[in-house]
Structure formats: C-alpha cells, structure tokens
N, CA, C and O atoms as CSV, one atom per row, in Angstrom:
chain,resi,resn,atom,element,x,y,z
A,1,MET,N,N,63.849,-56.415,-9.580
A,1,MET,CA,C,62.933,-55.761,-8.672
A,1,MET,C,C,61.474,-56.019,-9.082
A,1,MET,O,O,60.630,-56.302,-8.232
A,2,LEU,N,N,61.188,-55.920,-10.373
A,2,LEU,CA,C,59.831,-56.170,-10.843
A,2,LEU,C,C,59.426,-57.619,-10.626
A,2,LEU,O,O,58.246,-57.915,-10.441
A,3,ARG,N,N,60.390,-58.513,-10.649
A,3,ARG,CA,C,60.112,-59.936,-10.467
A,3,ARG,C,C,59.531,-60.221,-9.083
A,3,ARG,O,O,58.748,-61.157,-8.923
A,4,GLN,N,N,59.907,-59.426,-8.089
A,4,GLN,CA,C,59.381,-59.617,-6.736
A,4,GLN,C,C,57.929,-59.166,-6.636
A,4,GLN,O,O,57.137,-59.764,-5.907
A,5,TYR,N,N,57.580,-58.108,-7.372
A,5,TYR,CA,C,56.237,-57.551,-7.282
A,5,TYR,C,C,55.290,-58.101,-8.339
A,5,TYR,O,O,54.092,-57.826,-8.284
A,6,LEU,N,N,55.780,-58.850,-9.275
A,6,LEU,CA,C,54.944,-59.361,-10.352
A,6,LEU,C,C,53.783,-60.233,-9.844
A,6,LEU,O,O,52.662,-60.043,-10.317
A,7,PRO,N,N,53.981,-61.169,-8.916
A,7,PRO,CA,C,52.832,-61.945,-8.430
A,7,PRO,C,C,51.772,-61.074,-7.750
A,7,PRO,O,O,50.577,-61.340,-7.873
A,8,ILE,N,N,52.208,-60.046,-7.039
A,8,ILE,CA,C,51.241,-59.160,-6.385
A,8,ILE,C,C,50.460,-58.374,-7.428
A,8,ILE,O,O,49.243,-58.224,-7.314
A,9,LEU,N,N,51.155,-57.874,-8.441
A,9,LEU,CA,C,50.471,-57.126,-9.496
A,9,LEU,C,C,49.498,-58.013,-10.265
A,9,LEU,O,O,48.399,-57.578,-10.608
A,10,ILE,N,N,49.895,-59.247,-10.535
A,10,ILE,CA,C,48.984,-60.179,-11.216
A,10,ILE,C,C,47.754,-60.445,-10.351
A,10,ILE,O,O,46.630,-60.437,-10.852
A,11,PHE,N,N,47.959,-60.677,-9.079
A,11,PHE,CA,C,46.835,-60.931,-8.178
A,11,PHE,C,C,45.905,-59.723,-8.105
A,11,PHE,O,O,44.685,-59.877,-8.139
A,12,MET,N,N,46.476,-58.522,-8.005
A,12,MET,CA,C,45.634,-57.317,-7.952
A,12,MET,C,C,44.876,-57.124,-9.259
A,12,MET,O,O,43.715,-56.714,-9.249
A,13,GLY,N,N,45.523,-57.416,-10.384
A,13,GLY,CA,C,44.845,-57.307,-11.668
A,13,GLY,C,C,43.704,-58.302,-11.798
A,13,GLY,O,O,42.626,-57.956,-12.282
A,14,LEU,N,N,43.937,-59.544,-11.365
A,14,LEU,CA,C,42.865,-60.546,-11.405
A,14,LEU,C,C,41.716,-60.175,-10.479
A,14,LEU,O,O,40.550,-60.342,-10.835
A,15,ALA,N,N,42.041,-59.672,-9.292
A,15,ALA,CA,C,40.989,-59.284,-8.355
A,15,ALA,C,C,40.172,-58.119,-8.905
A,15,ALA,O,O,38.945,-58.127,-8.811
A,16,ALA,N,N,40.835,-57.124,-9.476
A,16,ALA,CA,C,40.117,-55.989,-10.058
A,16,ALA,C,C,39.281,-56.432,-11.255
A,16,ALA,O,O,38.142,-55.995,-11.413
A,17,GLY,N,N,39.840,-57.293,-12.091
A,17,GLY,CA,C,39.095,-57.785,-13.245
A,17,GLY,C,C,37.872,-58.592,-12.842
A,17,GLY,O,O,36.796,-58.426,-13.416
A,18,LEU,N,N,38.034,-59.464,-11.858
A,18,LEU,CA,C,36.905,-60.265,-11.394
A,18,LEU,C,C,35.829,-59.377,-10.760
A,18,LEU,O,O,34.635,-59.574,-10.985
A,19,GLY,N,N,36.265,-58.414,-9.976
A,19,GLY,CA,C,35.301,-57.501,-9.354
A,19,GLY,C,C,34.523,-56.705,-10.386
A,19,GLY,O,O,33.303,-56.576,-10.285
A,20,LEU,N,N,35.226,-56.169,-11.383
A,20,LEU,CA,C,34.541,-55.416,-12.437
A,20,LEU,C,C,33.625,-56.310,-13.264
A,20,LEU,O,O,32.536,-55.890,-13.656
A,21,ALA,N,N,34.059,-57.544,-13.532
A,21,ALA,CA,C,33.222,-58.472,-14.305
A,21,ALA,C,C,31.942,-58.811,-13.550
A,21,ALA,O,O,30.861,-58.819,-14.139
A,22,LEU,N,N,32.050,-59.090,-12.259
A,22,LEU,CA,C,30.855,-59.417,-11.483
A,22,LEU,C,C,29.930,-58.208,-11.344
A,22,LEU,O,O,28.709,-58.352,-11.404
A,23,PHE,N,N,30.496,-57.039,-11.161
A,23,PHE,CA,C,29.681,-55.829,-11.093
A,23,PHE,C,C,28.961,-55.590,-12.411
A,23,PHE,O,O,27.777,-55.252,-12.428
A,24,GLY,N,N,29.678,-55.765,-13.515
A,24,GLY,CA,C,29.074,-55.578,-14.830
A,24,GLY,C,C,27.970,-56.587,-15.121
A,24,GLY,O,O,26.933,-56.228,-15.677
A,25,LEU,N,N,28.185,-57.847,-14.749
A,25,LEU,CA,C,27.143,-58.863,-14.948
A,25,LEU,C,C,25.890,-58.545,-14.136
A,25,LEU,O,O,24.771,-58.709,-14.623
A,26,GLY,N,N,26.076,-58.098,-12.916
A,26,GLY,CA,C,24.920,-57.731,-12.109
A,26,GLY,C,C,24.191,-56.536,-12.676
A,26,GLY,O,O,22.964,-56.468,-12.610
A,27,TRP,N,N,24.932,-55.590,-13.234
A,27,TRP,CA,C,24.307,-54.408,-13.804
A,27,TRP,C,C,23.575,-54.739,-15.107
A,27,TRP,O,O,22.514,-54.182,-15.392
A,28,ILE,N,N,24.151,-55.646,-15.891
A,28,ILE,CA,C,23.530,-56.004,-17.174
A,28,ILE,C,C,22.306,-56.883,-16.970
A,28,ILE,O,O,21.254,-56.619,-17.553
A,29,PHE,N,N,22.425,-57.922,-16.153
A,29,PHE,CA,C,21.344,-58.901,-16.015
A,29,PHE,C,C,20.412,-58.628,-14.837
A,29,PHE,O,O,19.414,-59.331,-14.675
A,30,GLY,N,N,20.708,-57.643,-14.026
A,30,GLY,CA,C,19.867,-57.352,-12.854
A,30,GLY,C,C,18.552,-56.704,-13.243
A,30,GLY,O,O,18.484,-55.980,-14.237
A,31,PRO,N,N,17.511,-56.956,-12.471
A,31,PRO,CA,C,16.204,-56.368,-12.798
A,31,PRO,C,C,16.213,-54.857,-12.513
A,31,PRO,O,O,16.800,-54.392,-11.536
A,32,ARG,N,N,15.554,-54.127,-13.382
A,32,ARG,CA,C,15.413,-52.680,-13.196
A,32,ARG,C,C,13.928,-52.351,-13.215
A,32,ARG,O,O,13.390,-51.934,-14.241
A,33,ARG,N,N,13.279,-52.538,-12.094
A,33,ARG,CA,C,11.857,-52.257,-11.991
A,33,ARG,C,C,11.595,-51.369,-10.771
A,33,ARG,O,O,10.996,-51.822,-9.796
A,34,PRO,N,N,12.035,-50.119,-10.819
A,34,PRO,CA,C,11.797,-49.262,-9.649
A,34,PRO,C,C,10.321,-48.902,-9.529
A,34,PRO,O,O,9.664,-48.617,-10.530
A,35,ASP,N,N,9.818,-48.915,-8.345
A,35,ASP,CA,C,8.465,-48.460,-8.071
A,35,ASP,C,C,8.520,-47.565,-6.827
A,35,ASP,O,O,9.549,-47.521,-6.152
A,36,PRO,N,N,7.461,-46.871,-6.522
A,36,PRO,CA,C,7.513,-45.943,-5.384
A,36,PRO,C,C,7.829,-46.633,-4.054
A,36,PRO,O,O,8.453,-46.038,-3.175
A,37,GLU,N,N,7.403,-47.866,-3.914
A,37,GLU,CA,C,7.675,-48.570,-2.649
A,37,GLU,C,C,9.166,-48.890,-2.504
A,37,GLU,O,O,9.719,-48.788,-1.409
A,38,LYS,N,N,9.810,-49.275,-3.601
A,38,LYS,CA,C,11.242,-49.563,-3.539
A,38,LYS,C,C,12.073,-48.309,-3.328
A,38,LYS,O,O,13.108,-48.354,-2.663
A,39,LEU,N,N,11.634,-47.197,-3.885
A,39,LEU,CA,C,12.390,-45.967,-3.798
A,39,LEU,C,C,12.117,-45.178,-2.526
A,39,LEU,O,O,12.769,-44.163,-2.280
A,40,SER,N,N,11.169,-45.624,-1.718
A,40,SER,CA,C,10.856,-44.902,-0.486
A,40,SER,C,C,11.912,-45.179,0.578
A,40,SER,O,O,12.512,-46.254,0.592
A,41,PRO,N,N,12.140,-44.219,1.467
A,41,PRO,CA,C,13.123,-44.457,2.533
A,41,PRO,C,C,12.611,-45.505,3.499
A,41,PRO,O,O,11.448,-45.479,3.903
A,42,TYR,N,N,13.473,-46.414,3.863
A,42,TYR,CA,C,13.093,-47.496,4.763
A,42,TYR,C,C,14.040,-47.513,5.945
A,42,TYR,O,O,15.260,-47.520,5.781
A,43,GLU,N,N,13.475,-47.520,7.117
A,43,GLU,CA,C,14.321,-47.626,8.290
A,43,GLU,C,C,13.864,-48.789,9.157
A,43,GLU,O,O,14.645,-49.694,9.452
A,44,CYS,N,N,12.614,-48.766,9.559
A,44,CYS,CA,C,12.152,-49.854,10.415
A,44,CYS,C,C,10.693,-50.201,10.145
A,44,CYS,O,O,10.026,-50.743,11.027
A,45,GLY,N,N,10.184,-49.910,8.969
A,45,GLY,CA,C,8.847,-50.356,8.626
A,45,GLY,C,C,7.767,-49.303,8.718
A,45,GLY,O,O,6.627,-49.566,8.335
A,46,PHE,N,N,8.083,-48.123,9.211
A,46,PHE,CA,C,7.083,-47.062,9.261
A,46,PHE,C,C,7.717,-45.742,8.862
A,46,PHE,O,O,8.942,-45.621,8.817
A,47,GLU,N,N,6.889,-44.761,8.576
A,47,GLU,CA,C,7.380,-43.467,8.125
A,47,GLU,C,C,8.168,-42.774,9.227
A,47,GLU,O,O,7.895,-42.949,10.414
A,48,ALA,N,N,9.136,-41.997,8.814
A,48,ALA,CA,C,9.973,-41.284,9.769
A,48,ALA,C,C,9.160,-40.194,10.480
A,48,ALA,O,O,8.256,-39.594,9.898
A,49,PHE,N,N,9.502,-39.956,11.746
A,49,PHE,CA,C,8.810,-38.939,12.522
A,49,PHE,C,C,9.267,-37.528,12.155
A,49,PHE,O,O,8.475,-36.586,12.146
A,50,GLU,N,N,10.548,-37.402,11.854
A,50,GLU,CA,C,11.124,-36.095,11.582
A,50,GLU,C,C,11.884,-36.134,10.272
A,50,GLU,O,O,11.861,-37.128,9.547
A,51,ASP,N,N,12.552,-35.036,9.986
A,51,ASP,CA,C,13.378,-34.947,8.803
A,51,ASP,C,C,14.549,-35.918,8.920
A,51,ASP,O,O,15.070,-36.140,10.013
A,52,THR,N,N,14.952,-36.486,7.815
A,52,THR,CA,C,16.051,-37.457,7.855
A,52,THR,C,C,17.393,-36.798,8.116
A,52,THR,O,O,18.358,-37.482,8.459
A,53,ARG,N,N,17.473,-35.492,7.962
A,53,ARG,CA,C,18.729,-34.786,8.209
A,53,ARG,C,C,18.750,-34.145,9.588
A,53,ARG,O,O,19.401,-33.119,9.782
A,54,MET,N,N,18.052,-34.733,10.542
A,54,MET,CA,C,18.034,-34.160,11.892
A,54,MET,C,C,19.381,-34.355,12.569
A,54,MET,O,O,20.161,-35.230,12.193
A,55,ARG,N,N,19.639,-33.538,13.558
A,55,ARG,CA,C,20.901,-33.612,14.281
A,55,ARG,C,C,20.830,-34.716,15.329
A,55,ARG,O,O,19.810,-34.914,15.989
A,56,PHE,N,N,21.946,-35.425,15.459
A,56,PHE,CA,C,22.051,-36.433,16.504
A,56,PHE,C,C,22.637,-35.804,17.744
A,56,PHE,O,O,23.382,-34.827,17.675
A,57,ASP,N,N,22.293,-36.370,18.864
A,57,ASP,CA,C,22.864,-35.914,20.116
A,57,ASP,C,C,24.355,-36.226,20.118
A,57,ASP,O,O,24.782,-37.266,19.617
A,58,VAL,N,N,25.134,-35.325,20.681
A,58,VAL,CA,C,26.584,-35.474,20.669
A,58,VAL,C,C,27.028,-36.686,21.484
A,58,VAL,O,O,28.151,-37.159,21.308
A,59,ARG,N,N,26.185,-37.196,22.361
A,59,ARG,CA,C,26.560,-38.358,23.175
A,59,ARG,C,C,26.779,-39.609,22.331
A,59,ARG,O,O,27.583,-40.465,22.700
A,60,TYR,N,N,26.078,-39.727,21.205
A,60,TYR,CA,C,26.320,-40.864,20.316
A,60,TYR,C,C,27.762,-40.849,19.822
A,60,TYR,O,O,28.431,-41.882,19.792
A,61,TYR,N,N,28.227,-39.678,19.438
A,61,TYR,CA,C,29.593,-39.561,18.945
A,61,TYR,C,C,30.603,-39.764,20.063
A,61,TYR,O,O,31.654,-40.364,19.843
A,62,LEU,N,N,30.301,-39.274,21.254
A,62,LEU,CA,C,31.221,-39.453,22.377
A,62,LEU,C,C,31.382,-40.927,22.726
A,62,LEU,O,O,32.492,-41.395,22.983
A,63,VAL,N,N,30.283,-41.646,22.733
A,63,VAL,CA,C,30.371,-43.079,23.032
A,63,VAL,C,C,31.147,-43.799,21.940
A,63,VAL,O,O,31.917,-44.713,22.236
A,64,ALA,N,N,30.964,-43.410,20.694
A,64,ALA,CA,C,31.719,-44.027,19.603
A,64,ALA,C,C,33.210,-43.750,19.743
A,64,ALA,O,O,34.033,-44.640,19.526
A,65,ILE,N,N,33.556,-42.527,20.103
A,65,ILE,CA,C,34.969,-42.184,20.276
A,65,ILE,C,C,35.555,-42.945,21.454
A,65,ILE,O,O,36.687,-43.422,21.379
A,66,ILE,N,N,34.802,-43.065,22.536
A,66,ILE,CA,C,35.282,-43.823,23.691
A,66,ILE,C,C,35.516,-45.278,23.308
A,66,ILE,O,O,36.516,-45.874,23.709
A,67,PHE,N,N,34.602,-45.849,22.537
A,67,PHE,CA,C,34.764,-47.228,22.091
A,67,PHE,C,C,36.029,-47.384,21.260
A,67,PHE,O,O,36.795,-48.327,21.462
A,68,ILE,N,N,36.251,-46.462,20.325
A,68,ILE,CA,C,37.436,-46.550,19.470
A,68,ILE,C,C,38.706,-46.424,20.293
A,68,ILE,O,O,39.672,-47.153,20.065
A,69,VAL,N,N,38.709,-45.496,21.255
A,69,VAL,CA,C,39.904,-45.302,22.086
A,69,VAL,C,C,40.237,-46.576,22.848
A,69,VAL,O,O,41.393,-46.999,22.862
A,70,PHE,N,N,39.252,-47.190,23.479
A,70,PHE,CA,C,39.544,-48.373,24.271
A,70,PHE,C,C,39.764,-49.610,23.407
A,70,PHE,O,O,40.430,-50.553,23.836
A,71,ASP,N,N,39.218,-49.618,22.211
A,71,ASP,CA,C,39.527,-50.693,21.285
A,71,ASP,C,C,40.978,-50.597,20.839
A,71,ASP,O,O,41.667,-51.613,20.746
A,72,LEU,N,N,41.442,-49.395,20.564
A,72,LEU,CA,C,42.854,-49.206,20.204
A,72,LEU,C,C,43.767,-49.505,21.384
A,72,LEU,O,O,44.884,-49.990,21.205
A,73,GLU,N,N,43.294,-49.216,22.576
A,73,GLU,CA,C,44.105,-49.531,23.754
A,73,GLU,C,C,44.379,-51.030,23.827
A,73,GLU,O,O,45.507,-51.449,24.088
A,74,ILE,N,N,43.370,-51.816,23.603
A,74,ILE,CA,C,43.546,-53.270,23.630
A,74,ILE,C,C,44.501,-53.701,22.514
A,74,ILE,O,O,45.322,-54.597,22.710
A,75,ALA,N,N,44.395,-53.065,21.345
A,75,ALA,CA,C,45.280,-53.409,20.238
A,75,ALA,C,C,46.732,-53.076,20.563
A,75,ALA,O,O,47.639,-53.751,20.076
A,76,PHE,N,N,46.970,-52.052,21.374
A,76,PHE,CA,C,48.340,-51.711,21.767
A,76,PHE,C,C,48.848,-52.583,22.912
A,76,PHE,O,O,50.058,-52.736,23.081
A,77,PHE,N,N,47.945,-53.150,23.691
A,77,PHE,CA,C,48.378,-53.987,24.811
A,77,PHE,C,C,48.906,-55.352,24.359
A,77,PHE,O,O,49.773,-55.920,25.023
A,78,PHE,N,N,48.408,-55.885,23.255
A,78,PHE,CA,C,48.851,-57.206,22.810
A,78,PHE,C,C,50.334,-57.254,22.459
A,78,PHE,O,O,51.038,-58.117,22.983
A,79,PRO,N,N,50.845,-56.371,21.598
A,79,PRO,CA,C,52.280,-56.449,21.308
A,79,PRO,C,C,53.138,-56.136,22.525
A,79,PRO,O,O,54.228,-56.683,22.687
A,80,TRP,N,N,52.640,-55.260,23.369
A,80,TRP,CA,C,53.387,-54.944,24.593
A,80,TRP,C,C,53.500,-56.176,25.484
A,80,TRP,O,O,54.566,-56.456,26.031
A,81,ALA,N,N,52.406,-56.905,25.626
A,81,ALA,CA,C,52.424,-58.090,26.482
A,81,ALA,C,C,53.342,-59.167,25.911
A,81,ALA,O,O,53.996,-59.885,26.667
A,82,VAL,N,N,53.397,-59.285,24.602
A,82,VAL,CA,C,54.251,-60.294,23.980
A,82,VAL,C,C,55.729,-59.938,24.148
A,82,VAL,O,O,56.563,-60.818,24.358
A,83,SER,N,N,56.050,-58.645,24.056
A,83,SER,CA,C,57.453,-58.239,24.112
A,83,SER,C,C,57.846,-57.641,25.458
A,83,SER,O,O,58.835,-56.912,25.531
A,84,LEU,N,N,57.117,-57.922,26.502
A,84,LEU,CA,C,57.413,-57.343,27.816
A,84,LEU,C,C,58.778,-57.785,28.321
A,84,LEU,O,O,59.491,-56.999,28.945
A,85,HIS,N,N,59.144,-59.011,28.064
A,85,HIS,CA,C,60.444,-59.505,28.528
A,85,HIS,C,C,61.587,-58.750,27.840
A,85,HIS,O,O,62.615,-58.478,28.459
A,86,ALA,N,N,61.404,-58.418,26.574
A,86,ALA,CA,C,62.459,-57.713,25.831
A,86,ALA,C,C,62.515,-56.228,26.170
A,86,ALA,O,O,63.602,-55.650,26.192
A,87,THR,N,N,61.375,-55.598,26.435
A,87,THR,CA,C,61.376,-54.157,26.701
A,87,THR,C,C,61.762,-53.824,28.134
A,87,THR,O,O,62.293,-52.747,28.407
A,88,GLY,N,N,61.499,-54.733,29.033
A,88,GLY,CA,C,61.931,-54.554,30.418
A,88,GLY,C,C,61.175,-53.458,31.161
A,88,GLY,O,O,59.988,-53.234,30.924
A,89,THR,N,N,61.871,-52.789,32.050
A,89,THR,CA,C,61.259,-51.783,32.912
A,89,THR,C,C,60.790,-50.572,32.110
A,89,THR,O,O,59.749,-49.991,32.417
A,90,PHE,N,N,61.549,-50.190,31.089
A,90,PHE,CA,C,61.152,-49.054,30.264
A,90,PHE,C,C,59.804,-49.310,29.593
A,90,PHE,O,O,58.949,-48.425,29.563
A,91,GLY,N,N,59.614,-50.504,29.060
A,91,GLY,CA,C,58.337,-50.852,28.437
A,91,GLY,C,C,57.206,-50.879,29.433
A,91,GLY,O,O,56.091,-50.460,29.123
A,92,LEU,N,N,57.484,-51.372,30.639
A,92,LEU,CA,C,56.459,-51.419,31.673
A,92,LEU,C,C,56.026,-50.013,32.083
A,92,LEU,O,O,54.832,-49.743,32.211
A,93,VAL,N,N,56.985,-49.126,32.287
A,93,VAL,CA,C,56.674,-47.765,32.711
A,93,VAL,C,C,55.957,-46.994,31.596
A,93,VAL,O,O,55.007,-46.258,31.862
A,94,SER,N,N,56.404,-47.161,30.371
A,94,SER,CA,C,55.755,-46.447,29.274
A,94,SER,C,C,54.311,-46.923,29.079
A,94,SER,O,O,53.430,-46.109,28.803
A,95,MET,N,N,54.059,-48.218,29.219
A,95,MET,CA,C,52.692,-48.714,29.080
A,95,MET,C,C,51.846,-48.303,30.279
A,95,MET,O,O,50.643,-48.081,30.137
A,96,LEU,N,N,52.447,-48.201,31.439
A,96,LEU,CA,C,51.721,-47.724,32.614
A,96,LEU,C,C,51.297,-46.272,32.412
A,96,LEU,O,O,50.174,-45.907,32.760
A,97,ILE,N,N,52.171,-45.444,31.860
A,97,ILE,CA,C,51.815,-44.048,31.568
A,97,ILE,C,C,50.685,-44.000,30.542
A,97,ILE,O,O,49.745,-43.218,30.686
A,98,PHE,N,N,50.775,-44.837,29.505
A,98,PHE,CA,C,49.733,-44.905,28.490
A,98,PHE,C,C,48.387,-45.296,29.109
A,98,PHE,O,O,47.363,-44.688,28.799
A,99,ALA,N,N,48.388,-46.292,29.970
A,99,ALA,CA,C,47.145,-46.739,30.605
A,99,ALA,C,C,46.595,-45.660,31.548
A,99,ALA,O,O,45.380,-45.482,31.638
A,100,ILE,N,N,47.465,-44.952,32.237
A,100,ILE,CA,C,47.001,-43.897,33.157
A,100,ILE,C,C,46.358,-42.763,32.376
A,100,ILE,O,O,45.341,-42.220,32.805
A,101,VAL,N,N,46.930,-42.397,31.242
A,101,VAL,CA,C,46.331,-41.351,30.413
A,101,VAL,C,C,44.940,-41.769,29.951
A,101,VAL,O,O,44.022,-40.948,29.943
A,102,LEU,N,N,44.772,-43.022,29.570
A,102,LEU,CA,C,43.455,-43.493,29.140
A,102,LEU,C,C,42.459,-43.558,30.297
A,102,LEU,O,O,41.274,-43.284,30.106
A,103,VAL,N,N,42.920,-43.914,31.477
A,103,VAL,CA,C,42.028,-43.934,32.639
A,103,VAL,C,C,41.610,-42.516,33.008
A,103,VAL,O,O,40.460,-42.288,33.386
A,104,VAL,N,N,42.528,-41.565,32.904
A,104,VAL,CA,C,42.178,-40.161,33.162
A,104,VAL,C,C,41.138,-39.693,32.150
A,104,VAL,O,O,40.205,-38.978,32.515
A,105,ALA,N,N,41.281,-40.079,30.900
A,105,ALA,CA,C,40.293,-39.721,29.883
A,105,ALA,C,C,38.938,-40.343,30.188
A,105,ALA,O,O,37.908,-39.696,30.001
A,106,LEU,N,N,38.923,-41.576,30.649
A,106,LEU,CA,C,37.661,-42.220,30.999
A,106,LEU,C,C,37.003,-41.531,32.187
A,106,LEU,O,O,35.787,-41.341,32.182
A,107,VAL,N,N,37.763,-41.156,33.192
A,107,VAL,CA,C,37.207,-40.441,34.342
A,107,VAL,C,C,36.655,-39.090,33.906
A,107,VAL,O,O,35.593,-38.672,34.365
A,108,TYR,N,N,37.376,-38.409,33.020
A,108,TYR,CA,C,36.899,-37.130,32.499
A,108,TYR,C,C,35.569,-37.300,31.764
A,108,TYR,O,O,34.639,-36.522,31.976
A,109,ASP,N,N,35.476,-38.312,30.905
A,109,ASP,CA,C,34.229,-38.573,30.189
A,109,ASP,C,C,33.099,-38.914,31.146
A,109,ASP,O,O,31.966,-38.475,30.951
A,110,TYR,N,N,33.396,-39.685,32.171
A,110,TYR,CA,C,32.374,-40.054,33.143
A,110,TYR,C,C,31.868,-38.829,33.891
A,110,TYR,O,O,30.666,-38.689,34.115
A,111,ARG,N,N,32.775,-37.946,34.278
A,111,ARG,CA,C,32.363,-36.735,35.010
A,111,ARG,C,C,31.591,-35.771,34.131
A,111,ARG,O,O,30.728,-35.047,34.626
A,112,LYS,N,N,31.879,-35.744,32.845
A,112,LYS,CA,C,31.142,-34.882,31.922
A,112,LYS,C,C,29.784,-35.468,31.559
A,112,LYS,O,O,28.968,-34.786,30.940
A,113,GLY,N,N,29.527,-36.714,31.931
A,113,GLY,CA,C,28.234,-37.340,31.653
A,113,GLY,C,C,28.141,-37.989,30.298
A,113,GLY,O,O,27.040,-38.234,29.805
A,114,ALA,N,N,29.269,-38.275,29.683
A,114,ALA,CA,C,29.234,-38.876,28.343
A,114,ALA,C,C,28.749,-40.307,28.365
A,114,ALA,O,O,28.324,-40.823,27.331
A,115,LEU,N,N,28.800,-40.972,29.519
A,115,LEU,CA,C,28.391,-42.367,29.594
A,115,LEU,C,C,26.972,-42.562,30.105
A,115,LEU,O,O,26.522,-43.696,30.273
A,116,GLU,N,N,26.261,-41.461,30.355
A,116,GLU,CA,C,24.884,-41.548,30.856
A,116,GLU,C,C,23.908,-41.519,29.693
A,116,GLU,O,O,24.050,-40.716,28.771
A,117,TRP,N,N,22.925,-42.392,29.740
A,117,TRP,CA,C,21.881,-42.452,28.715
A,117,TRP,C,C,20.559,-42.094,29.349
A,117,TRP,O,O,19.915,-42.931,29.982
A,118,ASP,N,N,20.154,-40.846,29.177
A,118,ASP,CA,C,18.871,-40.397,29.775
A,118,ASP,C,C,17.765,-40.473,28.774
A,118,ASP,O,O,16.623,-40.139,29.090
C-alpha cells in the first residue's frame, strides 16, 4: 500500500522543501529597507478619501455571488452534455429543472435590482 503512495509523498516532500528553501533564500538575501513611503497604504496613487475599513455596498457581493452561481452552472453543464446519451430522458429532465431553478434565481435578482449599477 505504501508503495503506491511513495512517489506522491516524495513529490510533496520535494515541493515543500523547494518552497521552503526559496522562501528562506528570499528572506535571508532580500533587502530590508522600510521607509514611510513603502509602508504607506497604496491603492491607486493618491490618499484614500475615507477610512479603509468602510462598508461596501451589498450589490458588489450580490454580483459576485451571481457570477459564481452561473460559473458553476457552466461547470455542471459540461459533464451533462458529454453524458447526455447515457443519462437519457432522466438526465435531460433533471438538467432542465436545474436550469429553470437558476433562471428563476436570475429573474429574482433582476427584480430586486441586484444587476443595476447606479
């Protein structure tokens, strides 16, 4: 049993060792000259208007969630499309239900105004 996992363990050990060695070399030989300009917060070249811990509008998060949902939808459609011949009518109906649920969610988000940028 160990013989099957030995190459994987060796590879993981080499990868961890190489990563730690490169991190250590950068830490040892890297320049350490902090000055106020390097330590200042940088976003786009000018000072921030407000506190950096300000609240974001919830629409940013809604758009991110919508993106993730539809990205996952595409990821689920690929295996379904490849195995459609094997799954038959049951696979077609189940994927149709899945797509309808996602379309209902998109309509709900649209009606709530999650896709509007004012």
